PASEBA-1860 file (N, C-alpha, C; in nm, 3 decimals):
! residues 108
1> MSAAANAP> 3.988/2.940/-1.678/3.843/2.940/-1.667/3.799/3.041/-1.563 ~ 3.690/3.109/-1.589/3.642/3.211/-1.496/3.570/3.146/-1.379 ~ 3.553/3.224/-1.274/3.481/3.175/-1.156/3.336/3.144/-1.190 ~ 3.277/3.221/-1.282/3.138/3.197/-1.321/3.123/3.063/-1.391 ~ 3.225/3.022/-1.469/3.219/2.894/-1.538/3.223/2.778/-1.440 ~ 3.284/2.798/-1.324/3.292/2.694/-1.223/3.177/2.699/-1.124 ~ 3.092/2.799/-1.135/2.981/2.815/-1.040/2.877/2.707/-1.063 ~ 2.810/2.664/-0.956/2.703/2.565/-0.974/2.587/2.624/-1.053
9> AIRLVNLT> 2.518/2.539/-1.128/2.400/2.584/-1.203/2.288/2.619/-1.106 ~ 2.276/2.539/-1.000/2.174/2.563/-0.897/2.238/2.545/-0.761 ~ 2.213/2.638/-0.673/2.262/2.629/-0.535/2.144/2.651/-0.441 ~ 2.127/2.559/-0.348/2.023/2.570/-0.246/2.091/2.613/-0.117 ~ 2.046/2.722/-0.058/2.109/2.779/0.061/2.007/2.785/0.174 ~ 2.023/2.698/0.273/1.937/2.695/0.392/1.789/2.702/0.353 ~ 1.752/2.625/0.252/1.619/2.632/0.192/1.514/2.559/0.275 ~ 1.408/2.629/0.308/1.292/2.570/0.376/1.171/2.593/0.288
17> LGYDRRPA> 1.098/2.484/0.261/0.981/2.489/0.173/0.860/2.432/0.244 ~ 0.743/2.480/0.206/0.621/2.426/0.264/0.500/2.497/0.208 ~ 0.387/2.468/0.271/0.259/2.523/0.228/0.189/2.587/0.347 ~ 0.125/2.699/0.325/0.052/2.770/0.431/0.140/2.792/0.554 ~ 0.263/2.833/0.529/0.361/2.862/0.637/0.395/2.739/0.721 ~ 0.361/2.619/0.672/0.394/2.494/0.742/0.507/2.426/0.666 ~ 0.627/2.419/0.723/0.742/2.362/0.653/0.724/2.214/0.620 ~ 0.766/2.178/0.499/0.768/2.038/0.456/0.912/1.991/0.436
25> VHHLEGEI> 1.000/2.083/0.397/1.142/2.055/0.377/1.218/2.159/0.457 ~ 1.309/2.114/0.543/1.379/2.205/0.634/1.528/2.218/0.599 ~ 1.577/2.340/0.590/1.720/2.372/0.585/1.797/2.288/0.483 ~ 1.748/2.283/0.361/1.811/2.206/0.255/1.930/2.283/0.199 ~ 2.042/2.215/0.183/2.164/2.273/0.126/2.211/2.183/0.014 ~ 2.266/2.242/-0.091/2.323/2.159/-0.197/2.354/2.239/-0.321 ~ 2.428/2.174/-0.411/2.466/2.235/-0.537/2.448/2.133/-0.649 ~ 2.409/2.183/-0.765/2.398/2.102/-0.885/2.485/2.168/-0.991
33> APGEGLAV> 2.584/2.095/-1.041/2.677/2.149/-1.139/2.612/2.156/-1.277 ~ 2.659/2.246/-1.362/2.607/2.253/-1.499/2.622/2.119/-1.570 ~ 2.516/2.073/-1.635/2.520/1.947/-1.708/2.506/1.822/-1.624 ~ 2.499/1.838/-1.494/2.490/1.724/-1.404/2.348/1.669/-1.401 ~ 2.335/1.537/-1.400/2.205/1.473/-1.384/2.177/1.454/-1.236 ~ 2.051/1.455/-1.201/2.014/1.443/-1.061/1.884/1.365/-1.049 ~ 1.881/1.270/-0.959/1.757/1.197/-0.928/1.707/1.244/-0.792 ~ 1.579/1.272/-0.783/1.518/1.312/-0.657/1.433/1.194/-0.611
41> CGPNGAGK> 1.475/1.127/-0.506/1.409/1.006/-0.458/1.366/1.024/-0.313 ~ 1.267/0.948/-0.272/1.224/0.949/-0.134/1.083/0.896/-0.120 ~ 1.043/0.870/0.001/0.908/0.817/0.024/0.801/0.923/-0.001 ~ 0.677/0.879/-0.008/0.565/0.971/-0.023/0.568/1.074/0.090 ~ 0.546/1.199/0.054/0.542/1.304/0.155/0.677/1.357/0.198 ~ 0.785/1.316/0.131/0.919/1.359/0.171/0.954/1.499/0.120 ~ 0.877/1.552/0.024/0.904/1.686/-0.026/0.962/1.692/-0.166 ~ 0.960/1.580/-0.239/1.016/1.578/-0.375/0.943/1.675/-0.467
49> STLLKALA> 0.813/1.665/-0.474/0.734/1.754/-0.561/0.742/1.898/-0.513 ~ 0.748/1.917/-0.383/0.761/2.052/-0.326/0.892/2.115/-0.373 ~ 1.001/2.039/-0.370/1.130/2.089/-0.416/1.124/2.124/-0.565 ~ 1.066/2.037/-0.646/1.059/2.064/-0.790/0.972/2.186/-0.820 ~ 0.865/2.204/-0.745/0.782/2.323/-0.763/0.860/2.450/-0.730 ~ 0.941/2.444/-0.626/1.022/2.560/-0.589/1.127/2.589/-0.696 ~ 1.190/2.484/-0.748/1.290/2.503/-0.853/1.228/2.562/-0.980 ~ 1.103/2.527/-1.006/1.033/2.580/-1.124/0.976/2.719/-1.101
57> GLLAPLGG> 0.987/2.769/-0.978/0.934/2.902/-0.947/0.785/2.903/-0.919 ~ 0.727/2.787/-0.898/0.584/2.778/-0.871/0.552/2.786/-0.722 ~ 0.655/2.778/-0.638/0.638/2.782/-0.493/0.749/2.867/-0.434 ~ 0.713/2.969/-0.359/0.812/3.056/-0.297/0.868/2.989/-0.171 ~ 0.998/2.998/-0.149/1.056/2.941/-0.027/1.003/3.010/0.099 ~ 0.990/2.933/0.206/0.955/2.990/0.336/1.079/3.053/0.400 ~ 1.196/3.003/0.361/1.321/3.056/0.412/1.435/3.013/0.322 ~ 1.549/3.078/0.334/1.663/3.046/0.251/1.644/3.094/0.109
65> EIRFGGLS> 1.725/3.039/0.019/1.716/3.085/-0.120/1.762/2.979/-0.218 ~ 1.718/2.998/-0.342/1.761/2.917/-0.455/1.836/3.011/-0.548 ~ 1.960/2.976/-0.580/2.041/3.058/-0.671/2.060/2.980/-0.801 ~ 2.037/3.047/-0.912/2.048/2.986/-1.043/2.171/3.038/-1.116 ~ 2.287/2.989/-1.082/2.410/3.025/-1.151/2.433/3.173/-1.164 ~ 2.394/3.249/-1.065/2.414/3.393/-1.069/2.300/3.469/-1.133 ~ 2.203/3.399/-1.191/2.088/3.466/-1.251/1.981/3.491/-1.146 ~ 1.901/3.592/-1.169/1.788/3.614/-1.080/1.682/3.510/-1.112
73> PRAVAYLP> 1.600/3.471/-1.014/1.493/3.374/-1.041/1.401/3.418/-1.154 ~ 1.384/3.550/-1.173/1.297/3.599/-1.281/1.357/3.574/-1.420 ~ 1.489/3.555/-1.426/1.556/3.532/-1.554/1.551/3.385/-1.596 ~ 1.504/3.299/-1.509/1.497/3.156/-1.537/1.356/3.122/-1.585 ~ 1.347/3.051/-1.697/1.217/3.019/-1.755/1.172/2.880/-1.714 ~ 1.042/2.862/-1.710/0.979/2.732/-1.685/0.881/2.707/-1.798 ~ 0.895/2.594/-1.866/0.806/2.560/-1.976/0.724/2.438/-1.934 ~ 0.598/2.458/-1.899/0.517/2.345/-1.854/0.489/2.249/-1.969
81> QVVDIDRA> 0.473/2.123/-1.936/0.439/2.021/-2.034/0.289/2.025/-2.061 ~ 0.248/1.968/-2.171/0.106/1.962/-2.205/0.035/1.874/-2.104 ~ -0.072/1.924/-2.047/-0.145/1.846/-1.947/-0.270/1.781/-2.003 ~ -0.318/1.830/-2.116/-0.438/1.772/-2.176/-0.401/1.688/-2.297 ~ -0.465/1.575/-2.311/-0.444/1.487/-2.425/-0.566/1.496/-2.515 ~ -0.542/1.518/-2.642/-0.653/1.522/-2.738/-0.690/1.378/-2.774 ~ -0.792/1.327/-2.711/-0.834/1.188/-2.732/-0.885/1.163/-2.874 ~ -0.916/1.269/-2.947/-0.965/1.254/-3.084/-0.851/1.241/-3.185
89> FPINVRDF> -0.726/1.265/-3.141/-0.612/1.255/-3.231/-0.595/1.108/-3.271 ~ -0.595/1.078/-3.401/-0.596/0.938/-3.445/-0.458/0.871/-3.442 ~ -0.412/0.833/-3.324/-0.284/0.762/-3.311/-0.294/0.667/-3.193 ~ -0.230/0.551/-3.206/-0.225/0.457/-3.095/-0.083/0.452/-3.040 ~ -0.063/0.381/-2.931/0.067/0.377/-2.865/0.173/0.319/-2.957 ~ 0.142/0.213/-3.029/0.239/0.149/-3.119/0.289/0.248/-3.224 ~ 0.198/0.322/-3.286/0.238/0.419/-3.388/0.320/0.533/-3.328 ~ 0.284/0.576/-3.208/0.357/0.684/-3.141/0.501/0.642/-3.113
97> VAMGALAR> 0.520/0.520/-3.062/0.654/0.469/-3.034/0.732/0.452/-3.164 ~ 0.665/0.406/-3.268/0.731/0.388/-3.398/0.782/0.521/-3.452 ~ 0.711/0.629/-3.428/0.756/0.761/-3.474/0.890/0.797/-3.411 ~ 0.909/0.760/-3.285/1.035/0.788/-3.218/1.151/0.709/-3.274 ~ 1.123/0.591/-3.329/1.228/0.505/-3.385/1.253/0.532/-3.532 ~ 1.171/0.614/-3.594/1.178/0.638/-3.739/1.316/0.686/-3.784 ~ 1.376/0.777/-3.713/1.507/0.831/-3.752/1.616/0.723/-3.745 ~ 1.601/0.629/-3.654/1.702/0.526/-3.634/1.686/0.410/-3.732
105> VGLF> 1.562/0.368/-3.758/1.540/0.248/-3.840/1.496/0.279/-3.983 ~ 1.455/0.400/-4.010/1.411/0.436/-4.144/1.265/0.404/-4.168 ~ 1.212/0.452/-4.280/1.071/0.436/-4.311/1.039/0.294/-4.356 ~ 1.128/0.234/-4.437/1.100/0.098/-4.488/1.213/0.005/-4.452
END
């Protein structure tokens, strides 16, 4: 196996994040392996959303760096989720959930 195959998908190196030059997360270090699941937990104001914004490229680090498996940050894509709900779309919660189960349980 090559060294690139063993490289972490994401590496945080002495990462400091914040807003208006005011740090919220200080000197964060860590690695996330390819295919690895990760939970980001902590109290309100701990920097969870700040970290996710930085990983998505929506917030520039105040210091340190984020490495994406050897790719440049510009080569990594972010696909935002839909933020607006069309309230006129004729579906209720029960029908929406049933659509997800359709493949498993069948139509009839």
